[in-house]
Backbone as XML, in Angstrom:
<?xml version="1.0"?>
<chain id="A" units="angstrom">
  <residue number="1" name="UNK">
    <atom name="N" x="-124.209" y="-103.616" z="121.265"/>
    <atom name="CA" x="-122.975" y="-103.464" z="120.448"/>
    <atom name="C" x="-123.040" y="-103.128" z="119.490"/>
  </residue>
  <residue number="2" name="UNK">
    <atom name="N" x="-122.211" y="-102.061" z="118.550"/>
    <atom name="CA" x="-122.517" y="-101.995" z="117.390"/>
    <atom name="C" x="-121.701" y="-102.945" z="116.321"/>
  </residue>
  <residue number="3" name="UNK">
    <atom name="N" x="-122.046" y="-102.783" z="115.093"/>
    <atom name="CA" x="-121.503" y="-103.852" z="114.264"/>
    <atom name="C" x="-120.185" y="-102.817" z="113.734"/>
  </residue>
  <residue number="4" name="UNK">
    <atom name="N" x="-119.087" y="-103.508" z="113.852"/>
    <atom name="CA" x="-117.690" y="-102.930" z="113.315"/>
    <atom name="C" x="-117.702" y="-102.633" z="111.671"/>
  </residue>
  <residue number="5" name="UNK">
    <atom name="N" x="-117.257" y="-101.880" z="111.268"/>
    <atom name="CA" x="-116.975" y="-101.451" z="109.704"/>
    <atom name="C" x="-116.258" y="-102.864" z="109.139"/>
  </residue>
  <residue number="6" name="UNK">
    <atom name="N" x="-116.667" y="-103.096" z="107.832"/>
    <atom name="CA" x="-116.099" y="-104.079" z="107.206"/>
    <atom name="C" x="-114.505" y="-104.289" z="107.136"/>
  </residue>
  <residue number="7" name="UNK">
    <atom name="N" x="-113.926" y="-105.612" z="106.787"/>
    <atom name="CA" x="-112.522" y="-105.478" z="106.663"/>
    <atom name="C" x="-111.903" y="-105.053" z="105.551"/>
  </residue>
  <residue number="8" name="UNK">
    <atom name="N" x="-110.532" y="-104.759" z="105.332"/>
    <atom name="CA" x="-109.815" y="-104.385" z="104.293"/>
    <atom name="C" x="-109.683" y="-105.635" z="103.372"/>
  </residue>
  <residue number="9" name="UNK">
    <atom name="N" x="-109.815" y="-105.809" z="102.281"/>
    <atom name="CA" x="-109.607" y="-107.059" z="101.355"/>
    <atom name="C" x="-108.440" y="-106.847" z="100.872"/>
  </residue>
  <residue number="10" name="UNK">
    <atom name="N" x="-107.509" y="-108.040" z="100.649"/>
    <atom name="CA" x="-106.639" y="-108.422" z="99.934"/>
    <atom name="C" x="-106.583" y="-109.050" z="98.681"/>
  </residue>
  <residue number="11" name="UNK">
    <atom name="N" x="-105.950" y="-108.557" z="97.578"/>
    <atom name="CA" x="-106.361" y="-109.209" z="96.337"/>
    <atom name="C" x="-105.426" y="-110.456" z="96.404"/>
  </residue>
  <residue number="12" name="UNK">
    <atom name="N" x="-105.853" y="-111.616" z="95.706"/>
    <atom name="CA" x="-104.932" y="-112.692" z="95.578"/>
    <atom name="C" x="-104.855" y="-113.001" z="94.081"/>
  </residue>
  <residue number="13" name="UNK">
    <atom name="N" x="-105.870" y="-113.056" z="93.298"/>
    <atom name="CA" x="-105.781" y="-113.222" z="91.991"/>
    <atom name="C" x="-106.911" y="-112.808" z="91.001"/>
  </residue>
  <residue number="14" name="UNK">
    <atom name="N" x="-106.811" y="-112.693" z="89.725"/>
    <atom name="CA" x="-107.742" y="-112.220" z="88.847"/>
    <atom name="C" x="-107.664" y="-113.365" z="87.653"/>
  </residue>
  <residue number="15" name="UNK">
    <atom name="N" x="-108.865" y="-113.908" z="87.074"/>
    <atom name="CA" x="-109.040" y="-114.496" z="85.780"/>
    <atom name="C" x="-110.209" y="-113.691" z="84.895"/>
  </residue>
  <residue number="16" name="UNK">
    <atom name="N" x="-110.216" y="-114.240" z="83.766"/>
    <atom name="CA" x="-111.509" y="-113.578" z="83.023"/>
    <atom name="C" x="-112.647" y="-113.315" z="83.646"/>
  </residue>
  <residue number="17" name="UNK">
    <atom name="N" x="-113.280" y="-114.345" z="84.384"/>
    <atom name="CA" x="-114.351" y="-114.174" z="85.299"/>
    <atom name="C" x="-114.597" y="-114.206" z="86.635"/>
  </residue>
  <residue number="18" name="UNK">
    <atom name="N" x="-113.376" y="-114.290" z="87.307"/>
    <atom name="CA" x="-113.249" y="-114.388" z="88.781"/>
    <atom name="C" x="-112.213" y="-113.447" z="89.448"/>
  </residue>
  <residue number="19" name="UNK">
    <atom name="N" x="-112.387" y="-113.179" z="90.686"/>
    <atom name="CA" x="-111.429" y="-112.339" z="91.296"/>
    <atom name="C" x="-111.659" y="-113.201" z="92.997"/>
  </residue>
  <residue number="20" name="UNK">
    <atom name="N" x="-110.287" y="-113.564" z="93.005"/>
    <atom name="CA" x="-110.299" y="-114.254" z="94.420"/>
    <atom name="C" x="-109.473" y="-113.151" z="95.475"/>
  </residue>
  <residue number="21" name="UNK">
    <atom name="N" x="-109.965" y="-113.212" z="96.698"/>
    <atom name="CA" x="-109.344" y="-112.155" z="97.767"/>
    <atom name="C" x="-109.616" y="-113.010" z="99.115"/>
  </residue>
  <residue number="22" name="UNK">
    <atom name="N" x="-108.738" y="-112.281" z="99.951"/>
    <atom name="CA" x="-108.696" y="-112.670" z="101.415"/>
    <atom name="C" x="-108.912" y="-111.276" z="102.397"/>
  </residue>
  <residue number="23" name="UNK">
    <atom name="N" x="-109.057" y="-111.798" z="103.507"/>
    <atom name="CA" x="-109.105" y="-110.887" z="104.713"/>
    <atom name="C" x="-108.838" y="-111.241" z="105.919"/>
  </residue>
  <residue number="24" name="UNK">
    <atom name="N" x="-108.403" y="-110.540" z="107.022"/>
    <atom name="CA" x="-108.140" y="-111.002" z="108.159"/>
    <atom name="C" x="-109.501" y="-111.039" z="108.884"/>
  </residue>
  <residue number="25" name="UNK">
    <atom name="N" x="-110.440" y="-112.112" z="109.456"/>
    <atom name="CA" x="-111.529" y="-111.703" z="110.168"/>
    <atom name="C" x="-111.238" y="-111.005" z="111.515"/>
  </residue>
  <residue number="26" name="UNK">
    <atom name="N" x="-112.318" y="-110.436" z="111.883"/>
    <atom name="CA" x="-112.368" y="-109.508" z="113.202"/>
    <atom name="C" x="-112.895" y="-110.790" z="113.934"/>
  </residue>
  <residue number="27" name="UNK">
    <atom name="N" x="-112.416" y="-110.517" z="115.504"/>
    <atom name="CA" x="-112.425" y="-111.590" z="116.431"/>
    <atom name="C" x="-114.013" y="-111.419" z="116.844"/>
  </residue>
  <residue number="28" name="UNK">
    <atom name="N" x="-114.841" y="-110.458" z="116.738"/>
    <atom name="CA" x="-116.007" y="-110.430" z="117.128"/>
    <atom name="C" x="-117.125" y="-110.756" z="115.954"/>
  </residue>
  <residue number="29" name="UNK">
    <atom name="N" x="-116.606" y="-111.153" z="114.847"/>
    <atom name="CA" x="-117.689" y="-111.358" z="113.911"/>
    <atom name="C" x="-117.288" y="-112.586" z="113.289"/>
  </residue>
  <residue number="30" name="UNK">
    <atom name="N" x="-118.364" y="-113.475" z="112.891"/>
    <atom name="CA" x="-117.862" y="-114.946" z="112.026"/>
    <atom name="C" x="-118.442" y="-114.719" z="110.739"/>
  </residue>
  <residue number="31" name="UNK">
    <atom name="N" x="-119.440" y="-114.077" z="110.246"/>
    <atom name="CA" x="-120.077" y="-113.781" z="108.955"/>
    <atom name="C" x="-119.848" y="-112.351" z="108.382"/>
  </residue>
  <residue number="32" name="UNK">
    <atom name="N" x="-119.472" y="-112.595" z="106.971"/>
    <atom name="CA" x="-119.267" y="-111.185" z="106.438"/>
    <atom name="C" x="-119.971" y="-111.419" z="104.690"/>
  </residue>
  <residue number="33" name="UNK">
    <atom name="N" x="-120.363" y="-110.332" z="104.284"/>
    <atom name="CA" x="-120.753" y="-110.261" z="102.771"/>
    <atom name="C" x="-119.990" y="-109.550" z="102.118"/>
  </residue>
  <residue number="34" name="UNK">
    <atom name="N" x="-119.462" y="-110.165" z="100.991"/>
    <atom name="CA" x="-118.671" y="-109.497" z="99.890"/>
    <atom name="C" x="-119.192" y="-109.096" z="98.798"/>
  </residue>
  <residue number="35" name="UNK">
    <atom name="N" x="-119.571" y="-107.804" z="98.474"/>
    <atom name="CA" x="-120.278" y="-107.383" z="97.428"/>
    <atom name="C" x="-119.326" y="-106.909" z="96.352"/>
  </residue>
  <residue number="36" name="UNK">
    <atom name="N" x="-119.782" y="-107.063" z="95.113"/>
    <atom name="CA" x="-118.964" y="-106.208" z="93.730"/>
    <atom name="C" x="-120.036" y="-105.491" z="92.851"/>
  </residue>
  <residue number="37" name="UNK">
    <atom name="N" x="-119.364" y="-104.483" z="92.308"/>
    <atom name="CA" x="-120.081" y="-104.158" z="91.356"/>
    <atom name="C" x="-119.324" y="-103.448" z="90.183"/>
  </residue>
  <residue number="38" name="UNK">
    <atom name="N" x="-119.554" y="-103.185" z="89.109"/>
    <atom name="CA" x="-118.914" y="-102.599" z="87.818"/>
    <atom name="C" x="-118.571" y="-101.233" z="88.499"/>
  </residue>
  <residue number="39" name="UNK">
    <atom name="N" x="-117.206" y="-100.738" z="88.339"/>
    <atom name="CA" x="-116.705" y="-99.546" z="88.955"/>
    <atom name="C" x="-117.751" y="-98.206" z="88.695"/>
  </residue>
  <residue number="40" name="UNK">
    <atom name="N" x="-118.192" y="-98.200" z="87.633"/>
    <atom name="CA" x="-119.066" y="-97.143" z="87.214"/>
    <atom name="C" x="-120.445" y="-97.041" z="87.561"/>
  </residue>
  <residue number="41" name="UNK">
    <atom name="N" x="-120.876" y="-98.152" z="88.326"/>
    <atom name="CA" x="-122.102" y="-98.184" z="88.757"/>
    <atom name="C" x="-122.458" y="-97.973" z="90.190"/>
  </residue>
  <residue number="42" name="UNK">
    <atom name="N" x="-123.783" y="-97.714" z="90.603"/>
    <atom name="CA" x="-123.816" y="-97.153" z="91.858"/>
    <atom name="C" x="-124.006" y="-98.722" z="92.776"/>
  </residue>
  <residue number="43" name="UNK">
    <atom name="N" x="-123.524" y="-98.342" z="94.307"/>
    <atom name="CA" x="-124.001" y="-99.464" z="94.822"/>
    <atom name="C" x="-125.032" y="-99.606" z="95.390"/>
  </residue>
  <residue number="44" name="UNK">
    <atom name="N" x="-126.278" y="-98.896" z="95.152"/>
    <atom name="CA" x="-127.462" y="-99.461" z="95.243"/>
    <atom name="C" x="-128.074" y="-100.525" z="94.499"/>
  </residue>
  <residue number="45" name="UNK">
    <atom name="N" x="-127.422" y="-100.945" z="93.435"/>
    <atom name="CA" x="-127.671" y="-102.464" z="92.941"/>
    <atom name="C" x="-126.228" y="-102.939" z="92.659"/>
  </residue>
  <residue number="46" name="UNK">
    <atom name="N" x="-125.639" y="-103.795" z="93.579"/>
    <atom name="CA" x="-124.407" y="-104.300" z="93.426"/>
    <atom name="C" x="-124.747" y="-105.479" z="92.076"/>
  </residue>
  <residue number="47" name="UNK">
    <atom name="N" x="-123.814" y="-105.963" z="91.348"/>
    <atom name="CA" x="-123.751" y="-106.890" z="90.490"/>
    <atom name="C" x="-123.801" y="-108.270" z="90.874"/>
  </residue>
  <residue number="48" name="UNK">
    <atom name="N" x="-123.232" y="-108.400" z="92.144"/>
    <atom name="CA" x="-123.164" y="-109.740" z="92.960"/>
    <atom name="C" x="-122.814" y="-109.610" z="94.534"/>
  </residue>
  <residue number="49" name="UNK">
    <atom name="N" x="-123.152" y="-110.500" z="95.076"/>
    <atom name="CA" x="-122.640" y="-110.610" z="96.501"/>
    <atom name="C" x="-122.342" y="-112.267" z="96.797"/>
  </residue>
  <residue number="50" name="UNK">
    <atom name="N" x="-121.496" y="-112.368" z="97.871"/>
    <atom name="CA" x="-121.387" y="-113.754" z="98.264"/>
    <atom name="C" x="-121.225" y="-113.665" z="99.817"/>
  </residue>
  <residue number="51" name="UNK">
    <atom name="N" x="-121.633" y="-114.860" z="100.474"/>
    <atom name="CA" x="-121.169" y="-114.807" z="101.898"/>
    <atom name="C" x="-119.983" y="-115.770" z="102.161"/>
  </residue>
  <residue number="52" name="UNK">
    <atom name="N" x="-119.301" y="-114.977" z="103.329"/>
    <atom name="CA" x="-118.075" y="-115.470" z="103.851"/>
    <atom name="C" x="-118.048" y="-115.786" z="105.120"/>
  </residue>
  <residue number="53" name="UNK">
    <atom name="N" x="-117.522" y="-116.940" z="105.612"/>
    <atom name="CA" x="-117.859" y="-117.398" z="107.177"/>
    <atom name="C" x="-116.121" y="-117.538" z="107.549"/>
  </residue>
  <residue number="54" name="UNK">
    <atom name="N" x="-115.706" y="-116.731" z="108.848"/>
    <atom name="CA" x="-114.527" y="-117.103" z="109.540"/>
    <atom name="C" x="-114.778" y="-118.428" z="110.185"/>
  </residue>
  <residue number="55" name="UNK">
    <atom name="N" x="-113.681" y="-119.456" z="109.979"/>
    <atom name="CA" x="-113.897" y="-120.754" z="110.485"/>
    <atom name="C" x="-112.738" y="-121.224" z="111.320"/>
  </residue>
  <residue number="56" name="UNK">
    <atom name="N" x="-113.046" y="-121.360" z="112.754"/>
    <atom name="CA" x="-111.754" y="-121.898" z="113.567"/>
    <atom name="C" x="-110.693" y="-121.251" z="113.662"/>
  </residue>
  <residue number="57" name="UNK">
    <atom name="N" x="-109.419" y="-121.703" z="113.424"/>
    <atom name="CA" x="-108.405" y="-120.993" z="113.607"/>
    <atom name="C" x="-107.611" y="-120.494" z="112.414"/>
  </residue>
  <residue number="58" name="UNK">
    <atom name="N" x="-108.468" y="-120.374" z="111.295"/>
    <atom name="CA" x="-107.909" y="-119.694" z="110.113"/>
    <atom name="C" x="-107.794" y="-118.346" z="110.342"/>
  </residue>
  <residue number="59" name="UNK">
    <atom name="N" x="-106.200" y="-117.944" z="109.739"/>
    <atom name="CA" x="-105.931" y="-116.631" z="109.981"/>
    <atom name="C" x="-106.315" y="-115.694" z="108.883"/>
  </residue>
  <residue number="60" name="UNK">
    <atom name="N" x="-106.884" y="-116.240" z="107.813"/>
    <atom name="CA" x="-107.522" y="-115.483" z="107.010"/>
    <atom name="C" x="-109.021" y="-116.105" z="106.373"/>
  </residue>
  <residue number="61" name="UNK">
    <atom name="N" x="-109.960" y="-115.275" z="106.006"/>
    <atom name="CA" x="-111.006" y="-115.880" z="104.942"/>
    <atom name="C" x="-110.663" y="-115.612" z="103.706"/>
  </residue>
  <residue number="62" name="UNK">
    <atom name="N" x="-111.125" y="-116.412" z="102.804"/>
    <atom name="CA" x="-110.910" y="-116.222" z="101.413"/>
    <atom name="C" x="-112.530" y="-116.218" z="100.931"/>
  </residue>
  <residue number="63" name="UNK">
    <atom name="N" x="-112.587" y="-115.082" z="99.730"/>
    <atom name="CA" x="-113.798" y="-115.252" z="98.876"/>
    <atom name="C" x="-113.414" y="-115.110" z="97.688"/>
  </residue>
  <residue number="64" name="UNK">
    <atom name="N" x="-114.385" y="-115.203" z="96.701"/>
    <atom name="CA" x="-114.488" y="-115.216" z="95.427"/>
    <atom name="C" x="-115.723" y="-114.275" z="94.727"/>
  </residue>
  <residue number="65" name="UNK">
    <atom name="N" x="-115.520" y="-113.393" z="94.087"/>
    <atom name="CA" x="-116.421" y="-112.818" z="92.917"/>
    <atom name="C" x="-116.328" y="-113.541" z="91.730"/>
  </residue>
  <residue number="66" name="UNK">
    <atom name="N" x="-117.495" y="-114.012" z="91.319"/>
    <atom name="CA" x="-117.420" y="-114.972" z="90.312"/>
    <atom name="C" x="-118.705" y="-114.381" z="88.957"/>
  </residue>
  <residue number="67" name="UNK">
    <atom name="N" x="-118.529" y="-115.241" z="88.102"/>
    <atom name="CA" x="-119.506" y="-114.752" z="86.855"/>
    <atom name="C" x="-119.326" y="-113.339" z="86.625"/>
  </residue>
  <residue number="68" name="UNK">
    <atom name="N" x="-118.121" y="-113.034" z="86.542"/>
    <atom name="CA" x="-117.772" y="-111.567" z="86.077"/>
    <atom name="C" x="-117.465" y="-111.434" z="84.453"/>
  </residue>
  <residue number="69" name="UNK">
    <atom name="N" x="-117.670" y="-110.585" z="84.122"/>
    <atom name="CA" x="-117.366" y="-109.952" z="82.702"/>
    <atom name="C" x="-115.923" y="-109.851" z="82.428"/>
  </residue>
  <residue number="70" name="UNK">
    <atom name="N" x="-115.025" y="-110.633" z="81.425"/>
    <atom name="CA" x="-113.974" y="-110.498" z="81.006"/>
    <atom name="C" x="-113.240" y="-108.876" z="80.591"/>
  </residue>
  <residue number="71" name="UNK">
    <atom name="N" x="-112.303" y="-108.469" z="81.141"/>
    <atom name="CA" x="-111.701" y="-107.120" z="80.879"/>
    <atom name="C" x="-112.556" y="-105.923" z="81.161"/>
  </residue>
  <residue number="72" name="UNK">
    <atom name="N" x="-113.258" y="-106.139" z="82.600"/>
    <atom name="CA" x="-113.809" y="-105.258" z="83.238"/>
    <atom name="C" x="-113.341" y="-104.811" z="84.556"/>
  </residue>
  <residue number="73" name="UNK">
    <atom name="N" x="-113.591" y="-103.477" z="84.974"/>
    <atom name="CA" x="-113.144" y="-103.001" z="86.051"/>
    <atom name="C" x="-114.096" y="-103.297" z="87.188"/>
  </residue>
  <residue number="74" name="UNK">
    <atom name="N" x="-114.065" y="-103.756" z="88.428"/>
    <atom name="CA" x="-114.804" y="-103.862" z="89.625"/>
    <atom name="C" x="-114.372" y="-103.514" z="90.881"/>
  </residue>
  <residue number="75" name="UNK">
    <atom name="N" x="-115.301" y="-103.032" z="91.578"/>
    <atom name="CA" x="-115.329" y="-102.536" z="92.702"/>
    <atom name="C" x="-115.702" y="-103.617" z="93.923"/>
  </residue>
  <residue number="76" name="UNK">
    <atom name="N" x="-114.870" y="-103.913" z="94.898"/>
    <atom name="CA" x="-115.154" y="-105.037" z="95.475"/>
    <atom name="C" x="-115.073" y="-104.505" z="96.961"/>
  </residue>
  <residue number="77" name="UNK">
    <atom name="N" x="-116.217" y="-105.077" z="97.876"/>
    <atom name="CA" x="-116.020" y="-104.380" z="99.342"/>
    <atom name="C" x="-116.735" y="-105.405" z="100.353"/>
  </residue>
  <residue number="78" name="UNK">
    <atom name="N" x="-116.356" y="-105.479" z="101.667"/>
    <atom name="CA" x="-117.092" y="-106.525" z="102.475"/>
    <atom name="C" x="-117.680" y="-105.646" z="103.565"/>
  </residue>
  <residue number="79" name="UNK">
    <atom name="N" x="-118.480" y="-106.289" z="104.012"/>
    <atom name="CA" x="-119.579" y="-105.960" z="105.342"/>
    <atom name="C" x="-119.517" y="-107.080" z="106.572"/>
  </residue>
  <residue number="80" name="UNK">
    <atom name="N" x="-119.380" y="-106.651" z="107.780"/>
    <atom name="CA" x="-119.641" y="-107.128" z="108.934"/>
    <atom name="C" x="-121.197" y="-107.675" z="108.886"/>
  </residue>
  <residue number="81" name="UNK">
    <atom name="N" x="-121.754" y="-108.961" z="109.314"/>
    <atom name="CA" x="-122.957" y="-109.411" z="109.562"/>
    <atom name="C" x="-123.226" y="-109.788" z="110.886"/>
  </residue>
  <residue number="82" name="UNK">
    <atom name="N" x="-123.982" y="-109.099" z="111.891"/>
    <atom name="CA" x="-124.014" y="-109.705" z="113.216"/>
    <atom name="C" x="-125.123" y="-111.071" z="113.232"/>
  </residue>
  <residue number="83" name="UNK">
    <atom name="N" x="-124.956" y="-111.773" z="114.376"/>
    <atom name="CA" x="-125.721" y="-112.779" z="114.450"/>
    <atom name="C" x="-127.397" y="-112.761" z="114.012"/>
  </residue>
  <residue number="84" name="UNK">
    <atom name="N" x="-127.635" y="-111.504" z="114.470"/>
    <atom name="CA" x="-129.054" y="-111.274" z="113.831"/>
    <atom name="C" x="-129.304" y="-111.250" z="112.389"/>
  </residue>
  <residue number="85" name="UNK">
    <atom name="N" x="-128.292" y="-110.985" z="111.702"/>
    <atom name="CA" x="-128.505" y="-110.622" z="110.136"/>
    <atom name="C" x="-128.486" y="-109.423" z="109.860"/>
  </residue>
  <residue number="86" name="UNK">
    <atom name="N" x="-128.136" y="-108.194" z="110.928"/>
    <atom name="CA" x="-127.878" y="-106.911" z="110.580"/>
    <atom name="C" x="-126.595" y="-106.593" z="109.825"/>
  </residue>
  <residue number="87" name="UNK">
    <atom name="N" x="-126.071" y="-105.723" z="108.916"/>
    <atom name="CA" x="-125.076" y="-105.493" z="108.323"/>
    <atom name="C" x="-124.414" y="-104.355" z="108.936"/>
  </residue>
  <residue number="88" name="UNK">
    <atom name="N" x="-122.915" y="-104.319" z="109.052"/>
    <atom name="CA" x="-122.393" y="-103.107" z="109.338"/>
    <atom name="C" x="-122.014" y="-102.363" z="108.039"/>
  </residue>
  <residue number="89" name="UNK">
    <atom name="N" x="-121.153" y="-101.043" z="108.496"/>
    <atom name="CA" x="-120.757" y="-100.287" z="107.437"/>
    <atom name="C" x="-119.751" y="-101.004" z="106.687"/>
  </residue>
  <residue number="90" name="UNK">
    <atom name="N" x="-119.714" y="-100.830" z="105.228"/>
    <atom name="CA" x="-118.817" y="-101.556" z="104.502"/>
    <atom name="C" x="-117.481" y="-100.969" z="104.609"/>
  </residue>
  <residue number="91" name="UNK">
    <atom name="N" x="-116.516" y="-101.859" z="104.495"/>
    <atom name="CA" x="-114.992" y="-101.613" z="104.584"/>
    <atom name="C" x="-114.433" y="-100.954" z="103.459"/>
  </residue>
  <residue number="92" name="UNK">
    <atom name="N" x="-113.146" y="-100.839" z="103.487"/>
    <atom name="CA" x="-112.614" y="-99.982" z="102.141"/>
    <atom name="C" x="-112.768" y="-100.572" z="100.684"/>
  </residue>
  <residue number="93" name="UNK">
    <atom name="N" x="-112.831" y="-100.100" z="99.640"/>
    <atom name="CA" x="-113.030" y="-100.545" z="98.668"/>
    <atom name="C" x="-112.242" y="-101.072" z="97.777"/>
  </residue>
  <residue number="94" name="UNK">
    <atom name="N" x="-112.092" y="-102.072" z="97.155"/>
    <atom name="CA" x="-110.844" y="-102.567" z="96.312"/>
    <atom name="C" x="-111.069" y="-102.738" z="94.805"/>
  </residue>
  <residue number="95" name="UNK">
    <atom name="N" x="-110.421" y="-101.792" z="93.933"/>
    <atom name="CA" x="-110.607" y="-101.923" z="92.503"/>
    <atom name="C" x="-109.855" y="-102.775" z="91.753"/>
  </residue>
  <residue number="96" name="UNK">
    <atom name="N" x="-110.065" y="-103.715" z="91.199"/>
    <atom name="CA" x="-109.364" y="-104.989" z="90.178"/>
    <atom name="C" x="-110.226" y="-104.839" z="88.968"/>
  </residue>
  <residue number="97" name="UNK">
    <atom name="N" x="-109.114" y="-105.113" z="88.180"/>
    <atom name="CA" x="-109.659" y="-105.872" z="86.678"/>
    <atom name="C" x="-109.602" y="-107.091" z="86.594"/>
  </residue>
  <residue number="98" name="UNK">
    <atom name="N" x="-110.647" y="-107.597" z="85.740"/>
    <atom name="CA" x="-110.368" y="-108.976" z="85.196"/>
    <atom name="C" x="-109.684" y="-109.070" z="84.140"/>
  </residue>
  <residue number="99" name="UNK">
    <atom name="N" x="-109.194" y="-110.231" z="83.768"/>
    <atom name="CA" x="-108.306" y="-110.573" z="82.777"/>
    <atom name="C" x="-109.130" y="-110.315" z="81.226"/>
  </residue>
  <residue number="100" name="UNK">
    <atom name="N" x="-108.605" y="-110.169" z="80.127"/>
    <atom name="CA" x="-109.030" y="-109.788" z="78.756"/>
    <atom name="C" x="-109.013" y="-111.343" z="78.149"/>
  </residue>
  <residue number="101" name="UNK">
    <atom name="N" x="-109.819" y="-111.231" z="77.486"/>
    <atom name="CA" x="-110.066" y="-112.855" z="76.701"/>
    <atom name="C" x="-108.853" y="-112.714" z="75.741"/>
  </residue>
  <residue number="102" name="UNK">
    <atom name="N" x="-107.900" y="-113.742" z="75.962"/>
    <atom name="CA" x="-106.743" y="-113.826" z="74.967"/>
    <atom name="C" x="-107.109" y="-114.695" z="73.820"/>
  </residue>
  <residue number="103" name="UNK">
    <atom name="N" x="-106.539" y="-113.787" z="72.607"/>
    <atom name="CA" x="-106.839" y="-114.053" z="71.360"/>
    <atom name="C" x="-105.825" y="-114.743" z="70.336"/>
  </residue>
  <residue number="104" name="UNK">
    <atom name="N" x="-104.744" y="-115.124" z="71.046"/>
    <atom name="CA" x="-103.299" y="-115.584" z="70.410"/>
    <atom name="C" x="-103.242" y="-116.987" z="71.176"/>
  </residue>
  <residue number="105" name="UNK">
    <atom name="N" x="-102.857" y="-117.561" z="70.607"/>
    <atom name="CA" x="-102.329" y="-119.336" z="71.270"/>
    <atom name="C" x="-101.661" y="-119.181" z="72.278"/>
  </residue>
  <residue number="106" name="UNK">
    <atom name="N" x="-101.534" y="-120.026" z="73.288"/>
    <atom name="CA" x="-100.784" y="-120.095" z="74.287"/>
    <atom name="C" x="-99.386" y="-120.765" z="73.913"/>
  </residue>
  <residue number="107" name="UNK">
    <atom name="N" x="-98.657" y="-120.441" z="74.693"/>
    <atom name="CA" x="-96.962" y="-120.969" z="74.130"/>
    <atom name="C" x="-97.106" y="-122.395" z="73.928"/>
  </residue>
  <residue number="108" name="UNK">
    <atom name="N" x="-97.636" y="-123.089" z="75.121"/>
    <atom name="CA" x="-97.731" y="-124.681" z="75.135"/>
    <atom name="C" x="-98.438" y="-125.208" z="74.453"/>
  </residue>
  <residue number="109" name="UNK">
    <atom name="N" x="-99.355" y="-124.654" z="73.496"/>
    <atom name="CA" x="-100.242" y="-125.145" z="72.400"/>
    <atom name="C" x="-99.928" y="-124.685" z="71.005"/>
  </residue>
  <residue number="110" name="UNK">
    <atom name="N" x="-98.623" y="-123.900" z="70.993"/>
    <atom name="CA" x="-98.275" y="-123.575" z="69.625"/>
    <atom name="C" x="-97.948" y="-124.694" z="68.671"/>
  </residue>
  <residue number="111" name="UNK">
    <atom name="N" x="-98.610" y="-124.128" z="67.353"/>
    <atom name="CA" x="-98.173" y="-125.633" z="66.325"/>
    <atom name="C" x="-96.906" y="-125.305" z="65.548"/>
  </residue>
  <residue number="112" name="UNK">
    <atom name="N" x="-96.430" y="-123.732" z="65.753"/>
    <atom name="CA" x="-95.207" y="-124.038" z="65.043"/>
    <atom name="C" x="-93.991" y="-123.846" z="65.997"/>
  </residue>
  <residue number="113" name="UNK">
    <atom name="N" x="-92.779" y="-124.467" z="65.206"/>
    <atom name="CA" x="-91.354" y="-124.754" z="65.906"/>
    <atom name="C" x="-90.453" y="-124.166" z="64.971"/>
  </residue>
  <residue number="114" name="UNK">
    <atom name="N" x="-89.181" y="-123.584" z="65.714"/>
    <atom name="CA" x="-88.376" y="-122.695" z="64.814"/>
    <atom name="C" x="-87.222" y="-123.612" z="65.271"/>
  </residue>
  <residue number="115" name="UNK">
    <atom name="N" x="-86.460" y="-123.916" z="64.298"/>
    <atom name="CA" x="-85.303" y="-124.720" z="64.331"/>
    <atom name="C" x="-84.051" y="-123.887" z="63.686"/>
  </residue>
</chain>
């Protein structure tokens, strides 16, 4: 049996240092590897990866790319992993920006009031 291509990723949210996403698991696969890199870099040396597992009756698998640099553009993809540990072809790539570090005070922490 051949290993299917990785699933299509759906964006949930991004912060300065993390990108959260989800995907629908394939019925024949329980383990996935989510990989990320800076958009201008090659996949031969990804910036990071994490394992994600489909559990029970969950309709979606959630994953998070963490320890990212603020204000950068990342490319993220997922691969299916079979029971022997072999990886399939990566799925479609998702390109997302992390949030920029803010240098202005947040509205709820402002020290000025206008009357």
